[in-house]
N, C-alpha and C positions, 0 to 999 in steps of 0.2 A: 280129425282130419289133420296130418300134418302141415306145417307152413311149408309152401314151396316158392322160394325167392323169385322173382322174375328177373332176367337179364336187363342189363342197364338199357340198351337199345329198345327193348320191348316196352320196359318201363318209360322211356322218354316217349315213345309213341302213343301210350297210353294217357300219358301228360298232356301231349299236344292235341289228342282228340278231345279229352276233357276241357282243354282252352278253347279249342276251335267250338264245342257245343256251347259252351258259356258264352261266346262273342255272337254267334248265330243267334242264340236264345236273346240276348241284348237287343240286337238289331230287330228281331221281329217282334219283341215286346216294348218297342219303343212307340210312344203314342203318335199318332198322325199328325203332321203339321198342318194347320190351318193354313186356307188359301192366302196367298199374297193380297194386299190391299191395293187398290187401283192408284197408281200414280196420281199424283195432284196435276190439275189441268196446267198447261203452258201458260206463261204469263205474256201479254203482249210486250214485244221489244220496246225498252227505252228511247227516248226521243234523242240521246246523243250516245254513242257506242262508249263503252267503258274503256278506260285506258289498257293498253296491251300489258298483259301480264306474260311471265316467263313460262313455257310449260312445264306442269310439274313431272317429277320422275315417274318414269312407268314403275306402277305395282307389280309386283309378280304375279304370275297367273297362278288362281287357285287350282288345287287338284281337283281331278274329277272326284266323284263319289266312291267310295270303293266298291266292287260288285259283292254280291252275297258269298261266293266262293271265295273271297279274299281271307274270310274270317279264318280258316287253316293256316294261312301264309301268316297272320297276326299273332298267333300262338309264340312264333320264334322269331319274328323280324320287326324292326322298327320303321317306321315311314315319315320321320319329322327330322328336318334339318337339324343338323347337331346333337341328335340325339347316339347314346353310345350303343355298340352293336349289344344283342342279347344272345341268345342260343344260336340265332344267326345273324348275317351282317345286316346293318341299316340299309334300305333300299331306296331311301330318298336321293335322288340325282343319279339313279343307276341308269337312265339313257345315255348312251357314248361314253359309259364306263367301260374300261377292261375288266374281265372278270378276275375275281380274286385280287383286286386291288384297293379294297377298303382299309384304311390302317385301323391297327389295334383288334384285328379279327385273324383268328388263326385257321387259315383255308387249308383244305388239302393241297397235296403237292401237285395233285392233278388240276385242280383251279386255277392254282397260281400259275400252273405252265401253259393253261390253256391261252391261247389266240384269241379268244371269243371276246368281241366288243358289244356291249348290251345296246340291241335296237327291238323294235316291235317284233320282229320274225324270229330273232336269236332268243329273245325272252320266250316268245310261243312255244318256240322248240323246246326250251329247257323246263319249262312249266308242264308241257305234255309228257315228257321222258326224261329226267335231269340223268338218269344214267346212259341213255344213249347220247345226248349232247354232250355231256362231260363226263366220259367214264372215268369211275373211282373217287368221284366227288363225294364229299360226306353228307352231304344233306339227307336226311330222314324223311322222303317225299316219293310215294310211287308216281307221281302224276295226276295231272287233271283228268278228268273222266272224259271229256270231250274237247273238239277243237274250239267250240263257241266260248266255253268257260275259259280256257288258255288264252283267247285271243281278249276275252274281256279284263284278264288278269293284266296282260302284257300292255294294254292301253292304258288300264290305270297306272301302273307303274312308271309307265312312260311320262305321266302327266306331273310325277313327283318332282318337280324342279324348282329354283329358286331364282 
């Protein structure tokens, strides 16, 4: 049987699916976490109040756990602060950001020219149908299978902030 090469686009899609399947398998194969231990009982208050201390700096809120359907996104996107773009732009801090504005990523002209600012609603619409939301963008993803999945991914992306 003769060798028939795949187009670069099809090869990319196959690679993304393999990576997504590997990520999903890793998530599903992870051992269950044991239940958290009971917190210790509160100690009675001291007879004299402690000296007043200045409030500590607020720690950044932790991102939510990614939904299972996000595994396909992880094949191309980073989600940690300071990570360099990979096949797709880094999605950390996407909420409130203008589409096509991550430095050091080669966006399509359509994405750069878009007036979309990412919020839960615009992300959900884009995740459901990227080609309809920003025509001629270059993301090779057909869209989420349903609104529930798209909303879960959008909500997770909105939690990625420092």
